[in-house]
N, C-alpha and C positions, 0 to 999 in steps of 0.2 A: 606669910604662909601661902595665902591664896594668891599673892602676886607671883610667887615663885612658881607655883603649879601652872598658872596662866602663861608664864613665859616658856616653861618647858613644852606646853601644849602648842604654841605658836611655833616653836622651833621644830617640832615633829611635823606639823602641816607644811612648813616651808620645805623641809627635807623630801617629804613624800611628793609634793609638786615638782621638785627638780628631778626626782627619779622618773615621773611620768613623761617628762619632756626629753629624757635621754635618748639618743637614736639607737635603733634596734641593730644588733650585729647580724649581718647577712649570714644565711645557713650555708654550709658547704657540703659538697658531695663527698660521701664516704670514699676515701681513697688515699688519704695521707696528706702530707704537707703540700703536694703539688696538685691538689684537686682544684677544680675551677668552680667558682661560686656561680650559683644559679641566679637568674634575674627574674624578679617579680614573684617569688614563691613565698608563702607564709611560713611561719616557724614551724607548723606541722609537718612540712615536707622535709625537714631537715633529716640527713642521714640515709637518703635513698636516691638512685638515678632513674628508677623506672617510671617515675611519675613526673619526669620532666616534660612540659607541654610541647617543646620543640623537638621535631623528629631528628634523631641522630643516627647516621650510619656508622656503626662500630666495625672497624677492620677485624678480620679473623687473624688471630695470633698463631703462629707456628707452635707446635707441641713443646718445643724447648723455650718458648717465650722470647726468642731472640729478636724476631721481626715480623711485622704483619704480612700476610699473603693476600695478594690481590686476587679477586675471584676471576676465574676464566669463563669467558662468555661461551655459550653453546652456539655453534654456527649450523644452521639447518640449510642443507643444500636444496635449492628449489630448481627443478628441472626446467630448462629453457626450451620452449616449443617453437621450432623454426617452421613457418609455414612453407610447404613445398609447392612449386609451380608445376601445373599439370604439363605433361609432355605432349605437345601437339606434333602430329605427323603432317608434314606439309606435302604438297604434290598433288598431282591429278588423281582422281578416283578411277577404278577400273572402268566405270560407265563412260568416263570421258573418252576413252579409246574407242568405244563401239561406234560403228557407223560405217558407211562406204566413203573411202577416201580416194580422191581423184589426183593423179599427178598434175602439178601446177604447170608442167610443161607438155602442152598438147602434142608436141613432136618428139617426145621421149622415145628412146629406143631401149628403155629399161622397163620398170614396172608401170603399167598405165593405171592400175587400180588395185586397192587392198580393201577387202571386206572384213571388218573386224566385229566379232560378237563377244558378249560376256554372259557367262552362266555361272552364277555363284561367285567363287573366286578364280575361275578359269577363263583365260583369254584365248580366243581362237582367231587366227588371221588367215585369210584366204588370198593368195597372190595371183595377179593376172599380168602377164607380160605383153609387150608390144609385138603382135603378129598381125599378119593380113591373110584374109580379110577380117578376121575376128581375133580378139585378144586370146593369148594362149593361157589355158587353165594349169598353172604350175602346182596346185594342190594346196592343201592347208595344214597348219600345225597349230599346237595348243601349248600353253604353259600356265603354271600357277602364278598368279599376280602377286608381286611383291613390291610394287612401286615403280616409277620411272627412274632409269630406263628399263625397257622390257627386253629381255634376251630370249630369242627363239631360234630353233634349228629345224630345217626342212630337208629331209633326205629323199632325193630322186634316184632313179636308176643309174644316172651318169655323174652325179655331183652331190656334194653336201653343201647347203647354203645356211649361214649364220646370220641372223637378223638382230639389229639393235634399233628399237623404236623409242624415240623421245618425243613427248607432246610439248610443244611450246606454244602456248596460246591456241590459235585456231589452226596451227600448222603441225602436221605429223612428219617429223624427220625420220628417214629410214636409211640406215647403213647396211648394206648387204655384202657379205664376204662369200665368194664361191670358190669351193675347192672341187676340182675335178677328180673323179674316182674311176674313169673308164679307160685308163691307161692311154688316152689319145694323145698325150703330150701337151695339151692346151695349158696355158698358164693360168694360175689362180688370179682373181682380180677383185677389187672393191668398188662398189658403186654407192653414190649418195643421191637420195631423192627426197623432194618435199612434196606433201600431199595436202590438199584441202578438201572440205566438204561440199564445195559447189561444183557440180559436174561440168566439165568443159563443154563448150557448144559443139555438138556432134557434127561430123563431116557427113556428106551424102554416103560415103562408103560404110559408115557405122550402121546404117540401116540395112544394108545388104545382107542377105541370108535367108534360110528357110526357118521360119519362126513357128514353133509349136506351142499351142495353148497349155498353160501350166496345170490346167485342170483336164485330166483325161477323160472325164465324164461330162464335159461341157456339151450344152445344146446350141452353143453359138458358133463361132468360128473355130475350126479345130487347127487351121494352118493358114499362115500367110507367107507367100514367097515374094521376096522384094529383090529386084535388081536395079542397077544404075547404069546410065549410059550418058556420059558427059554430065550435064547438069539436070538431066531427067531422071526422076524416080518412078518406078513402075511397081505397083502392088497387086498380087493375084490372091484372091480370097477363096477358101474353101470352107463350106459349112458342114455341120454335123448331120449327116444323112446315112441311111442304111440301104444296102450293105456298103456302099462306098461314099466317100465325102462328096458333097454337091460342089460342082464348079460354078461359083457365082460370077466369075469373069474377072477381069482386070481393069485398071484405071491408072493413069500416069498424071504427073504434075511437074512443074519446074521447081526444083529444090530451093528453098530460101531459108533454110534453118529449121530447127526443132521449136515447136510442134509442126508437123506436116499435115496440111489439110487436103482431102482428096474427095471427089464425088464419083459414084458409080451409079449409072442409070441402067435399071433393069425394065422389063416389060410391065411389071406390075408395081414397082417401087423406085424411089430414089434414095440412095443411102449416102450420107456424108460421114466421112471417117476423119478422126483426129488422131495422128500417131505421135507418140511422145516416147522418146528414148531415155530411160533412166537407168544408167550403169548397163548391166547385162539384161535387163528387162525392157521389152517393148510394150507399152501401154496403148491399147486401142479403145477409142469411144466410137460407137456406131449409133447414128441417129437414122431410123427408117421412117420414111413418109410414104405411105401407100397411095398409089395413083390409079388404082384399078376400080375405083367407085364401089369397093366391096364393103365399105363401112368399117373396116378394121382400124382400130386406134393406131396412131403412130407410137413409136416406143424407142427408148435408148438403152443400149447394153454396153457393159465395160468388161474388157478381157485383157489378161496379161499373157505374154508369149516369151519364150526363151528359145535360143538357138540349140 
């Protein structure tokens, strides 16, 4: 009897050990016969997919369950900023035209000089023609500056002149079209001239004329009368005196170009003159040295004259 019980007990122990070593059945995700087994989960995870440690992207099914619908990405439009290049206006400034322009041809029979000034955005040109003994003043005209070329119109009593001014480096190119309006039958014509800022070397006849001081209230020389004979230049000076100008006398020299140096000897002083022609202006420098033992100090004066 005891032996039978012992045998039964040993049998039960062997059966229990065999059960402990049997392999565990893997848990399945709820979802039917086609469900996919999870890897590495314990028995307590059986029956749910929400606790699977691996991230799963589940496609969205259509309402009728026929097929999954792919998500549509949202595209955000990003504006593209295109940098703009600043617009640069090239060409000469209005001040580049300003100045006294001399014809590069000293023997021209056209315009000998153009005096240009700028005030704000207004350009004014004053034209001087080739005349004898002094240049002809043709008058001036103005226009609003809008860049090069510059177009200007000058109306005289007998014609209308249209000018086109182009600045090319240090050369001013002027095209002049003249239309006669005096019923003279003269043909219209066009001329071309180039001008520079360097004054031409004046000839002896350029100094000839009656030159008046630009300052009507001057206490220096009020007038200089200059004549030419061959290659000899003679200047006659008149000082500011009351009631009539003082006649200081005249002096001559051989002309050798500008500036002109001259000496005038008076009873009480010796005066040395330097005459420089700058366009339509005669500039005079006078140095006075007293010789009368009066003790008066020597002095220098500067005067400008125009015809």
